[in-house]
BATORMAR-29151 format. One record per residue (C-alpha): x, y, z. Coordinates in steps of 0.001 Angstrom, whole numbers. Layout:
N
+---------+---------+---------+
!       X !       Y !       Z !
+---------+---------+---------+
!       X !       Y !       Z !
...
+---------+---------+---------+
***
This chain:
297
+---------+---------+---------+
!       X !       Y !       Z !
+---------+---------+---------+
!   45882 !  -88657 !   46515 !
!   48666 !  -91059 !   47562 !
!   51854 !  -89852 !   49233 !
!   53806 !  -90659 !   46046 !
!   51362 !  -88633 !   43961 !
!   51566 !  -85710 !   46372 !
!   55346 !  -85675 !   46298 !
!   55332 !  -85990 !   42523 !
!   53043 !  -82968 !   42261 !
!   55366 !  -80971 !   44514 !
!   58287 !  -81981 !   42327 !
!   56493 !  -80685 !   39248 !
!   55925 !  -77359 !   40983 !
!   59569 !  -77169 !   42025 !
!   60855 !  -78023 !   38556 !
!   59954 !  -74632 !   37148 !
!   61151 !  -72704 !   40186 !
!   64450 !  -74504 !   40707 !
!   65296 !  -75221 !   37087 !
!   67013 !  -78268 !   35632 !
!   70653 !  -79170 !   36206 !
!   72895 !  -78461 !   33287 !
!   75257 !  -81179 !   32127 !
!   78151 !  -79078 !   33513 !
!   76655 !  -78964 !   37003 !
!   75959 !  -82684 !   36836 !
!   79592 !  -83383 !   35948 !
!   80754 !  -81217 !   38842 !
!   78893 !  -83272 !   41423 !
!   81304 !  -86185 !   41754 !
!   84835 !  -87461 !   41335 !
!   86029 !  -89906 !   38733 !
!   85822 !  -93568 !   39727 !
!   87593 !  -96458 !   38066 !
!   84540 !  -98697 !   37834 !
!   83364 ! -100988 !   35048 !
!   79740 ! -100210 !   34270 !
!   78073 ! -103186 !   32641 !
!   74481 ! -103147 !   31452 !
!   72942 ! -106611 !   31063 !
!   70005 ! -106868 !   28696 !
!   68143 ! -109462 !   26647 !
!   65712 ! -107819 !   24261 !
!   62970 ! -110096 !   25576 !
!   61952 ! -111520 !   28912 !
!   62142 ! -115151 !   29912 !
!   65758 ! -115919 !   28970 !
!   67099 ! -115912 !   32540 !
!   68771 ! -112491 !   32453 !
!   68219 ! -111611 !   36121 !
!   69394 ! -115031 !   37259 !
!   72558 ! -114540 !   35227 !
!   73097 ! -111088 !   36754 !
!   72737 ! -112455 !   40288 !
!   74998 ! -115487 !   39901 !
!   77565 ! -113653 !   37799 !
!   77766 ! -110834 !   40359 !
!   78275 ! -113338 !   43170 !
!   80963 ! -115131 !   41144 !
!   82810 ! -111836 !   40627 !
!   82569 ! -111179 !   44346 !
!   84116 ! -114597 !   45013 !
!   87109 ! -113394 !   42984 !
!   87561 ! -110514 !   45402 !
!   85728 ! -107876 !   43401 !
!   83432 ! -105276 !   44933 !
!   80129 ! -105495 !   43085 !
!   77029 ! -103301 !   43180 !
!   73928 ! -104407 !   41282 !
!   71229 ! -101963 !   40239 !
!   67838 ! -103516 !   39611 !
!   66876 ! -101189 !   36775 !
!   63526 ! -102801 !   36034 !
!   61832 !  -99847 !   37680 !
!   58286 ! -101059 !   37171 !
!   58569 ! -104850 !   37548 !
!   61566 ! -105399 !   39794 !
!   62322 ! -109001 !   40737 !
!   65993 ! -109265 !   41699 !
!   65142 ! -109064 !   45404 !
!   62491 ! -111771 !   44989 !
!   64952 ! -114030 !   43201 !
!   67353 ! -113717 !   46119 !
!   64758 ! -114030 !   48878 !
!   65321 ! -110461 !   50075 !
!   62666 ! -108147 !   51513 !
!   64033 ! -104599 !   51240 !
!   62304 ! -102076 !   53458 !
!   63002 !  -99277 !   50994 !
!   63509 !  -99117 !   47231 !
!   64562 !  -96741 !   44494 !
!   61169 !  -95064 !   44500 !
!   61938 !  -93648 !   47945 !
!   65099 !  -92065 !   46506 !
!   63407 !  -90645 !   43433 !
!   60686 !  -89039 !   45542 !
!   63081 !  -87614 !   48081 !
!   62339 !  -89819 !   51094 !
!   65705 !  -91607 !   51304 !
!   69278 !  -91326 !   50099 !
!   70702 !  -94069 !   47913 !
!   72972 !  -95309 !   50675 !
!   69975 !  -95875 !   52930 !
!   68224 !  -98290 !   50565 !
!   71163 ! -100511 !   49568 !
!   70796 ! -104046 !   50885 !
!   73396 ! -106728 !   51450 !
!   73036 ! -109623 !   49032 !
!   74656 ! -113058 !   48976 !
!   78434 ! -113402 !   48679 !
!   78916 ! -109759 !   49693 !
!   77277 ! -108116 !   46673 !
!   75444 ! -104845 !   47283 !
!   71991 ! -104447 !   45726 !
!   70058 ! -101302 !   44885 !
!   66445 ! -102528 !   44846 !
!   63863 ! -101094 !   42501 !
!   60124 ! -101022 !   43102 !
!   57516 ! -103371 !   41711 !
!   54039 ! -102463 !   40564 !
!   54541 !  -98680 !   40428 !
!   53682 !  -97597 !   36891 !
!   55135 !  -94115 !   37396 !
!   58571 !  -95675 !   37895 !
!   58725 !  -97115 !   34384 !
!   59343 !  -93734 !   32728 !
!   61289 !  -91207 !   34785 !
!   61126 !  -87455 !   34347 !
!   64267 !  -85384 !   33832 !
!   63996 !  -84053 !   37373 !
!   63759 !  -87578 !   38765 !
!   66796 !  -88699 !   36777 !
!   68712 !  -85700 !   38111 !
!   67691 !  -86622 !   41641 !
!   69034 !  -90132 !   41054 !
!   72255 !  -88696 !   39576 !
!   72781 !  -86647 !   42716 !
!   72202 !  -89704 !   44892 !
!   74729 !  -91770 !   42928 !
!   77339 !  -89062 !   43213 !
!   76938 !  -88843 !   46980 !
!   77313 !  -92602 !   47311 !
!   80761 !  -93109 !   48823 !
!   81673 !  -96622 !   47697 !
!   84780 !  -98162 !   46192 !
!   83271 ! -100279 !   43403 !
!   84966 ! -102565 !   40899 !
!   81798 ! -103539 !   39003 !
!   78513 ! -101683 !   38769 !
!   76137 ! -104108 !   37061 !
!   72812 ! -102871 !   35728 !
!   70036 ! -105424 !   35352 !
!   67878 ! -103673 !   32772 !
!   64208 ! -104254 !   32142 !
!   63181 ! -106282 !   29115 !
!   62165 ! -104275 !   26071 !
!   63338 ! -100959 !   24688 !
!   61792 !  -98279 !   26892 !
!   63489 !  -94909 !   27233 !
!   65021 !  -95905 !   30569 !
!   66428 !  -99144 !   29143 !
!   67993 !  -97455 !   26118 !
!   69565 !  -94743 !   28289 !
!   71269 !  -97364 !   30443 !
!   72458 !  -99381 !   27446 !
!   73924 !  -96360 !   25699 !
!   75492 !  -94854 !   28811 !
!   77102 !  -98014 !   30203 !
!   80701 !  -98647 !   29231 !
!   79863 ! -102139 !   27943 !
!   76767 ! -104243 !   27315 !
!   76177 ! -107945 !   27831 !
!   73314 ! -109311 !   25716 !
!   71751 ! -112511 !   27045 !
!   70199 ! -114852 !   24502 !
!   68930 ! -118429 !   24405 !
!   68706 ! -121128 !   21720 !
!   65099 ! -120299 !   20818 !
!   64627 ! -118408 !   17512 !
!   62609 ! -115651 !   19217 !
!   65429 ! -115000 !   21691 !
!   67976 ! -114833 !   18866 !
!   65840 ! -112394 !   16857 !
!   65257 ! -110180 !   19888 !
!   68954 ! -110228 !   20773 !
!   69739 ! -108918 !   17290 !
!   67015 ! -106278 !   17620 !
!   68424 ! -104859 !   20851 !
!   71962 ! -104896 !   19414 !
!   70697 ! -102970 !   16392 !
!   69198 ! -100312 !   18653 !
!   72411 !  -99986 !   20651 !
!   74645 !  -99681 !   17587 !
!   72322 !  -97145 !   15987 !
!   73140 !  -94865 !   18929 !
!   76779 !  -95861 !   19433 !
!   78399 !  -97871 !   16652 !
!   81529 !  -98505 !   18767 !
!   79797 !  -99773 !   21892 !
!   81518 ! -102925 !   23266 !
!   78904 ! -105702 !   23162 !
!   79379 ! -109276 !   24359 !
!   76926 ! -112166 !   24096 !
!   76059 ! -114668 !   26806 !
!   74036 ! -117696 !   25710 !
!   71886 ! -119173 !   28464 !
!   70327 ! -122596 !   28954 !
!   72131 ! -124589 !   26274 !
!   73044 ! -128277 !   26118 !
!   76687 ! -127778 !   25214 !
!   79447 ! -125305 !   24467 !
!   79096 ! -126066 !   20754 !
!   75368 ! -125247 !   20796 !
!   76067 ! -121980 !   22583 !
!   78735 ! -120923 !   20111 !
!   76395 ! -121719 !   17231 !
!   73789 ! -119347 !   18704 !
!   76428 ! -116643 !   19030 !
!   77535 ! -117198 !   15422 !
!   73959 ! -116801 !   14204 !
!   73628 ! -113470 !   15989 !
!   77062 ! -112243 !   14979 !
!   76631 ! -113147 !   11311 !
!   73435 ! -111084 !   11066 !
!   75034 ! -108169 !   12919 !
!   78035 ! -108328 !   10582 !
!   75872 ! -108548 !    7465 !
!   73377 ! -105793 !    8224 !
!   75165 ! -103546 !   10724 !
!   78751 ! -103889 !    9502 !
!   80005 ! -104758 !   12974 !
!   81082 ! -107815 !   14872 !
!   80242 ! -108533 !   18483 !
!   82185 ! -110563 !   21028 !
!   81352 ! -113880 !   22633 !
!   81659 ! -113994 !   26418 !
!   80430 ! -117514 !   27118 !
!   77457 ! -119640 !   28065 !
!   75485 ! -121196 !   30907 !
!   74645 ! -124862 !   30573 !
!   71047 ! -126030 !   30891 !
!   70886 ! -127494 !   34364 !
!   67943 ! -128474 !   36583 !
!   69903 ! -127237 !   39586 !
!   69120 ! -123708 !   38390 !
!   65371 ! -124216 !   38690 !
!   65795 ! -125824 !   42102 !
!   67830 ! -122846 !   43306 !
!   65311 ! -120339 !   41931 !
!   62457 ! -122104 !   43731 !
!   64472 ! -121856 !   46942 !
!   65239 ! -118171 !   46236 !
!   68954 ! -118866 !   46350 !
!   71904 ! -118646 !   44000 !
!   72770 ! -121866 !   42210 !
!   76438 ! -121007 !   42719 !
!   75802 ! -120953 !   46467 !
!   73563 ! -123955 !   47086 !
!   74946 ! -126152 !   44274 !
!   78549 ! -124963 !   43854 !
!   79611 ! -128003 !   41837 !
!   76671 ! -127974 !   39419 !
!   77485 ! -127538 !   35699 !
!   75757 ! -124129 !   35626 !
!   77763 ! -122941 !   38649 !
!   80984 ! -123813 !   36875 !
!   79777 ! -121843 !   33852 !
!   79105 ! -118759 !   35974 !
!   82578 ! -118919 !   37460 !
!   84073 ! -119289 !   33985 !
!   82161 ! -116196 !   32869 !
!   83419 ! -114239 !   35879 !
!   87003 ! -115213 !   35139 !
!   86564 ! -114136 !   31517 !
!   85305 ! -110744 !   32637 !
!   88155 ! -110228 !   35091 !
!   90699 ! -111171 !   32408 !
!   89396 ! -108228 !   30390 !
!   90182 ! -105688 !   33106 !
!   93336 ! -104613 !   31306 !
!   91235 ! -103501 !   28344 !
!   90521 !  -99786 !   28128 !
!   86846 !  -99024 !   27709 !
!   85929 !  -95456 !   26906 !
!   84018 !  -93852 !   29730 !
!   84763 !  -96198 !   32625 !
!   83556 !  -93550 !   35031 !
!   80310 !  -92825 !   36791 !
!   80260 !  -89318 !   35396 !
!   79799 !  -90416 !   31783 !
!   76949 !  -92803 !   32563 !
!   75086 !  -90258 !   34645 !
!   75745 !  -87299 !   32366 !
!   74539 !  -89208 !   29309 !
!   71472 !  -90359 !   31209 !
!   70205 !  -86871 !   32063 !
!   70723 !  -85450 !   28582 !
+---------+---------+---------+
***
């Protein structure tokens, strides 16, 4: 039996003896924080979601914002790989009681803080209630002044992904010009709105030739959402198709860092400015407590 399996078995034994936290006790664990919690999703893989998360986070940091990024792809994490980082510890060590959250956070480019997930651990893809409560406790004991907490969700619609999307104060859906990406973007929006019809949702269109092409993709998604779900979603912006992006990825660097004047880098900075302009908007539940309380219930 591996060390992870042994700890997991002990946790199962303790679950009955110690009981499960009530939502009231969870809420009592921490103080309110004025942080924007943004979940970034795509419905399908392969549309450049994690690359957008990384470059967008760095662009927000350049504007003087304190940014923490959670790699929430608990089974197939790749944010650290994208950035050329080799974390010694990951979220699995927190969930199994070996480390506190503050001990696993790594410094990323442009001052962003990254909470690395684990890769290749199947048991991380679906967390138990006790494990989620352990993570809640770790978040609440994390003493950080954060402007943006950005969650890079896994592709698909697993229980973990849906919990993050529903609990976050706002959701950014990344799409691409391909028909499959557009269909999957609509599918994930449908799932979100079925749980919370008022959830603020904004679309980012990646890898397009022009601003007009990007807006056309958004209009396709929005028209279907309006027709079948009786809602409209917002357009945040786009990232231009640019071979500098692929060159940066191969070098495990941010395109905004190694090619600051590239068309895609300018797009990322435009997106960051758009997000910061929206800081005067009031989003319901801009506190850590709501995200964590929703997640454990």
